[in-house]
TORNUMI-419695 format. One record per atom (N, C-alpha, C): x, y, z. Coordinates in steps of 0.02 Angstrom, whole numbers, plus 50000, padded with zeros to 5 digits. Example, Ala and Ser with C-alpha at 12.3 -4.5 7.8 and 13.67 -1.06 7.14 Angstrom:
506604971650390 506154977550390 506604983550390 506424988850354 506844994750357 506455000250394 
//
This chain:
500414994150000 500005000050000 500435006350000 500965006450041 501405012350043 501745013249976 501925007849943 502235008249877 501755011449827 501125009849831 500625012849786 500565020249799 500575022349862 500535029449879 501145033149851 501745030249862 502355033449836 502335033849760 502095028749727 502065028849654 501595034349629 501015034949661 500525040149642 500815047049654 501145048049711 501445054549726 502015056149677 502405051049662 502955051949614 502715054149545 502155051349523 501885053249458 501655060449458 501365062649513 501145069649517 501735074449519 502255072749557 502835077049561 503215077049495 503225071449460 503585071049397 503325076049346 502675077249345 502405082149298 502645089249316 502755090649380 502995097249400 503735098149383 504105092749374 504815093049360 504985093449286 504505094949245 504625095449173 505115101049159 505475100549104 505985105549087 505685112649082 505055113249064 504745119849060 504635122849129 504665118749181 504625121449249 505285124749269 505835122449240 506485125249256 506665130849208 506565129649143 506705134749092 506035137149066 505885143549077 505245146349054 505245147548979 504685150048955 504625151648884 505085157448867 505475156948813 505915162448792 505515168648774 505805174448791 505505180948775 505995184548729 505775186648671 506205190048623 505975197148613 506455201848620 506315209048609 506965212748598 506965217448553 507535221948540 508185218048527 508145212648489 508735208848470 509005204448526 508635203548579 508855199348635 508325194048649 508565188348670 508115183048692 508265181548765 507755181748807 507835180248878 507495173648893 507855169248927 507575162748947 507575162549023 506985163049055 506955162849128 507155155849154 507515155949211 507745149749242 507515149649315 507285143949338 507055143249407 507415137449441 507455137849507 507695132349549 507095128549574 507085122149565 506515118049585 506745113149639 506355112749694 506495107849747 505875103449756 506005097149768 505475092249777 505535089049845 504975087549875 504965083549936 504435078249929 504575072349953 504115066749943 504185062050003 503635059850030 503665055150086 503015051350094 503075045550123 502495041450138 502675036650194 502175034550229 502295029950284 501645026650304 501695022050348 501095018650371 501235014050428 500695011850458 500735007150512 500255001550496 500484995450501 500054989750486 499484989050536 499084984250525 498514983050569 498754981350639 498464984750688 498634983150757 498164977750785 497574977350757 497084972250776 496794969250713 496474963650720 496214960150661 495694964350623 495284968250657 494754971950623 494934979250610 495524981450630 495704988450620 496004989450550 495894995350520 496164996650454 496904998550457 497244997750401 497935000150396 497935007650402 498465010350432 498535017650437 499115019650392 498955023150338 499465025150290 499325032150265 499845035350242 499765042050214 500395044150178 500345049750146 500925052150109 500815059450089 501345062450065 501295069350043 501875071049998 501785076349961 502305078649915 502265086249911 502825089349896 502835096549889 503345098649837 503215104249806 503665107049756 503745114449772 504365116849768 504505123949780 504925126449722 504725132049693 505105135049637 505295142149656 505915143949643 506165150749654 506535153049592 506475159349575 506845161849516 507595161449527 507965159049477 508695158749481 509015164149439 508675166449387 508955171549343 508695170649272 509065173449225 508885172749154 509515171849113 509445168149058 509965167849007 509795173248957 510285177648944 510195182848893 510595180748831 510245180048776 510555177848714 510525183548664 511115185848641 511165191048591 511645188748536 511725192948485 512215191348433 512925191248461 513065195048513 513725195448543 513885189248585 513375185648607 513505179748648 512935178448696 513055173848741 512565171948791 512865172848861 512455175448906 512685176248975 512115174749023 512285172649083 511795171249134 511765177149182 511175179749194 511075185349240 510705182549301 511045181849359 510715178949417 510195183549447 509665180549475 509155184449510 509405185349582 509305191249608 509495192449678 508875192249721 508935189049778 508385188449826 508525193449882 508125198849888 508265203949938 508255201150010 507825196350023 507805193550091 508445189750106 508665185750058 509285181950069 509875186650076 509905191850035 510445196650040 510435200150109 509845201850133 509785204950199 510015200350255 509845193950250 510065189150301 510825188450299 511115187750239 511845187250233 512195193450260 511915199250246 512215205450271 512175205650348 511615203750376 511535203750449 512005198850482 512085192950453 512545187950481 513265190550478 513435193750422 514105196650416 514235202050467 513735206350478 513815211650529 513895208650598 513495203550614 513535200350680 514215197050690 514465193450640 515125190350645 515675195550653 515625201050615 516115206450621 516105209450690 515525210450718 515455213250786 515755208550837 515605202050832 515865197250880 516625196650875 516905196650815 517625196250807 517965202550832 517655208250822 517945214550847 517955214550924 517425212350955 517395212051028 517915207151055 517995201651020 518485196551043 519195199251038 519345202850984 520025205550976 520165211151026 519655214851048 519755220051097 519885217351167 519655211451182 519765208351247 520485206151257 520835205051204 521535202551209 522015208051220 
//
């Protein structure tokens, strides 16, 4: 039964993992073609517990999830192709805050010596 749940979930997630989910439809304008790129993450799980008594049903379940975030775009021109990464302001803010905290802690530690 758990195998059947995993198979059904896998089929659903497989459709989300199509190449068009990672590379979007190309956009052409002013001599440039932009191809959007995304990062895709998948999660899949299932489990169950067999019958505890002769008349009790099996307890089984499962779930799946997909998360997509923009990664950037490929810019294609006559001069060549380049990848332009997308910046995530929240991630940049967290990295900046962690860097400030580490700098503060290191400065305090060096002043104690």
